[in-house]
C-alpha positions in Angstrom: -17.3 -2.6 28.4 -17.7 -6.3 28.2 -14.3 -8.3 26.9 -15.6 -9.4 23.5 -16.7 -6.0 22.5 -13.4 -4.7 23.4 -11.4 -7.0 21.4 -13.5 -6.6 18.5 -13.1 -3.0 18.6 -9.5 -3.0 19.0 -8.9 -5.8 16.3 -10.8 -3.6 13.8 -8.6 -0.5 14.9 -5.4 -2.7 14.7 -6.7 -4.0 11.3 -7.4 -0.1 10.1 -3.7 0.5 11.2 -2.1 -2.2 9.6 -3.6 -1.5 6.4 -2.7 2.0 6.3 0.7 1.4 7.0 0.8 -1.0 4.2 -0.8 1.5 1.9 1.8 4.3 2.9 4.5 2.2 2.4 3.5 1.0 -0.9 3.0 4.3 -1.9 6.2 5.4 -0.7 8.5 2.4 -2.1 7.1 2.3 -5.7 6.6 4.8 -8.4 3.2 6.2 -9.3 1.4 3.7 -11.3 3.4 0.6 -10.9 1.3 -0.6 -8.1 -1.7 -0.4 -10.5 -0.1 -2.0 -13.4 1.0 -4.8 -11.1 -2.3 -5.7 -9.5 -4.7 -4.6 -12.4 -3.3 -3.8 -15.7 -4.0 -0.4 -15.4 -0.9 2.1 -15.5 -2.3 5.7 -16.1 -3.0 7.0 -12.3 -2.4 10.6 -11.8 -0.4 12.3 -9.3 -3.6 13.6 -7.9 -4.6 10.2 -7.3 -1.5 9.3 -5.8 -1.8 12.4 -3.3 -5.2 11.6 -2.6 -4.5 7.7 -1.8 -1.5 8.7 0.7 -4.1 11.7 2.6 -6.6 8.7 3.0 -4.0 6.2 4.3 -2.9 9.0 6.9 -6.2 9.6 7.8 -7.2 6.1 8.4 -3.7 5.8 10.6 -4.6 8.8 12.5 -8.0 7.3 13.0 -6.8 3.9 14.1 -4.4 5.3 16.4 -7.0 7.7 17.9 -9.6 4.4 18.5 -6.6 2.3 19.8 -5.4 5.0 22.3 -8.9 5.6 23.4 -9.9 1.9 23.8 -6.6 1.6 26.0 -7.1 4.8 27.6 -10.6 4.3 28.5 -11.5 0.4 28.9 -8.3 -1.6 29.0 -7.8 -1.9 32.7 -11.8 -2.4 33.2 -11.5 -5.4 31.0 -8.9 -6.9 32.5 -10.0 -6.2 36.1 -13.1 -8.0 35.0 -10.8 -10.7 33.7 -9.1 -11.1 36.7 -12.0 -10.7 39.3 -14.2 -13.0 37.3 
C-alpha cells in the first residue's frame, strides 16, 4: 500500500475514534438534554435518543479501532519498509 493512502486511511480512522470518544465522554458527563441546550437551544431529548447516541458512538469507536488494527496488522510494516528502502 502506498504511504499516502495508508496515512489517509489511518488519519480517518483516528479521527473517527477521537470523535467517538469525545461523544461518549460528553454523553457520560452531562445530563440528558444539557448538551443540546448548550449548543442548539433544544432541551427535549428523550432517553431513547440518549441511548441511541451512545450506541452509535460505541459502534463508531469499535469500527475505528478495527480499522486502525487492520491497517497496523496488514500494512504498517509494508509502508515503513518501503519508506526505509526507498
